[in-house]
N, C-alpha and C positions, 0 to 999 in steps of 0.2 A: 504494499500500499504506499502511496505517496500523496503529497498534498500540493496545492497551489502555493506559490511563494507567500502570499499574504496570510493564508491560513497557517502555514508552517510557522511564520513569525509570531502569530497570535498564540499558537500552542506553546512555543518555546518561552515566550514572555510569561505565560501562565505558569509554566513549570518552575521558572526561576523565581517568580513572585511567591509561589506556594512554598518553595524552599525557605526563603528568607522570612516568611511569615511564621515559620516554626523555629528557626535557629539563625544565629549570626555567624555560624561557621561557614567559611567560603565554600561556594558550590564549584567544585573543580570541573574544568572542561571535560576531563575524562569521564567523570560521573554522568554529566549531562549527555555525553556521546553514547554511553552505555544504555541509558534510558531511551534515547532516540532510536538506537539500533534495536533494542528490545521491543519497542512499541511501533517500529517501522514508521517513523514520522518524517522521513526525509522528504524534501520538496521535489517536485517534478523537475525543476531546473537546476538541480544540484550540480550537474556537470563534473568538472574537475576541481571544484572549490572544496576547501577543507571546512570542517565545522567552525574553526576560528573565523574564516572569511564569511561564513553564513551568519555568525553571531555579529560580526562587525557591520553587516548589512542591516542589523536591527537597531543601530544607533539612531537617536539618543536614548531609546528605552532600555537598551542593554549595552554593556561594555565589558571589556576584558582587562584584567590586571595581572601582573607577573611578579614572581619572586626572582630578583636578579641573580641570587645565589643558586637557585634551582630552576633553570629555564623550563623544566617540565611542569613546574607548579604554576598552572594557569587557572585563574578563577573567573567565572562569569558573574557579573554584578548588575544591580539596578542602580540608578543614580543616587537613591537615598541611602544605599548601603556601601557605596564605593569607598568613601573616606574611611569607614569602619574597617573594611577589608584591607585597605592599604595600610592602616595602622597595625593590623594583625601581621601583615607581611613584614612591615618594618621591625616589629618585635622579633619575628623569626630571624631576620638578618642580624639582629644584635645578640642572638643566642650563641652560646659556646658550641663548638663542634661536638656532635653527638659521638658517644662511644660506639665503636663497631659492634654490631649485633653478634651474639654467640648463641648457637642453637640450644645449648644447655639451659640458657636463661629464659627461653620462651615456653609459654604454656603449650601443652600438647595439642589442643584444638587449633592453635595458630599454625603449628608445624604441619598438621594434617591438611589444613586448608591449602598450603603451598605444595603438598605432595600427593594428595589423594588423586587416584587415577580416573579423572573425569574429563571428558573431552566435549567441546562445543556447548558447554553450559556455564553460566556465570557462577562464581564462587564468592560468597560474602562472609565477612568476619564481623562478629559483634565487637564494638569498640570498647566496651567495659566489661568488667567481671560480673557474672561468670562467663568467660569466653566460650564461644561456640562458632561453628561455621555452618553455613547453609548452602545448599546446591540448588540452582534453578531460580527460585523466587523467594522473596521475603514479604511479610505483610506490609501493605502500603503505608499503614500508620506507624511502621517501625523503621522506615527507610533511613531516618537520621541516626539510628542506633547502629547501623551497619556500614561497612566500607567494602567496596568490591576489590577482589584480587584479580587483576588482569592476567590473561594467559602468558604474557611475556615475562612475568615475574614468578611463574610456577615451574615446578619440576614434577609433573605427573608420573607416578610410579616409583619415585625414589623411596627406598625403604628407610624408614626412620625409627623402626621398632627398637633398634640398638644403635644409638648415636656413635658409639665407639667403633662400630664396624663400617661407618661411612668413610669412603676414601677422602683424603685431604682435598683433592680436586673438587669432588662433589660438595664437600662441606663448604669450602670457600665460595663456590658458585652459588649455593643456596643462601648462604649468609649475605652475599652481595646483592642477590635478587631481593631478599627481604628488606635490606637496608635501603635499596633504591625505591622499592615500593613505598616504604614508610616516608621517605623524603618527598616523593612525588605527591603523596596525599597529605603532607603537612603533619605527619604523625611522629611521635617519638617511639622507637621500637621498644624502649624500656617499659612503656605502659602496658605491654603484653607479657610482662614477666610472669613466670610460673609461680612465684612466691605468693602464697595465699590461695592460688587457684588449685594447686594439686590437692590441697586438703579436701576440696569438694569432689575431687576425682577419685579419692581413695575408696576401695571396696567397702570400708566400714562407714562411709558417709551415709547418714540417715539412720544408723543403728542407735539404739538406746544404750544407756549404761548397763541395763540388765542383759541386753543381747551380748554386749562385749564381755561381761562377766562370765556368762555361760560359755561363750565361744572360747574363752581362755582356759577352760577346764578340760582335762582329759575326758573323753566320752563317758567312761564308766562313772567318773565323779559327777559330771553334770547331770547324769540320770538320777543320781541318788541325792542330789542337793535339795534341801528343803529351806526355802526362803520365806520368812514371815510375810504375810500379805501386805502389811503397811510398808515394809522395806521394799518389797517387789514393786509396789505401786509407785513409790518414790523413785526408784531406779529407772522405771519405765518412762518417767517424765524427763529424765536427763539425757541429753544428746551430746 
């Protein structure tokens, strides 16, 4: 499906305005492009023009701003949000250099998002804990909570069940891809740290103190244990 130029511009303006009605976080050109591709919103007269050129044709209603340090960081803005986004970019420019990402420091769902063997479907990562990844689609009302992982940053099929067995070449390649992805999206890779996340991923997550007490006993002892009802009730409320 494609649209007449005027209808395309109206739809794009609506998408951008909808984004900034929910959040002041910059709407990256790559995110907008993913949505246009997903919903097949390209105009009939697209020709050889890039998305950036199509957005520039929407001026003065829409504009584009850049991060000079990270040329791939391109955001689409409306006139009322432009100064705000430029200030956010200026703050980024003043930040210290980020520490190179290490696979061991990242939560497992993040690593899986970059390595799960899925082709021709978008992969999304939840921005905040508890981290998770989704394949294909995410709820429309949750779009601001997720960030897309573009195919060029992924290594589908790379085994990460034992990080010690990954070759140095594959390790550096994946770490570099994740770092570039984070930079392009204006993210700090450290925010996806496994610290605190792994507690939620442990097999005992959700078990009560009573469950853990019984599980810690040898089978024959657990079967003979007699726990007073008031104590059992108390332990069953503790997680």
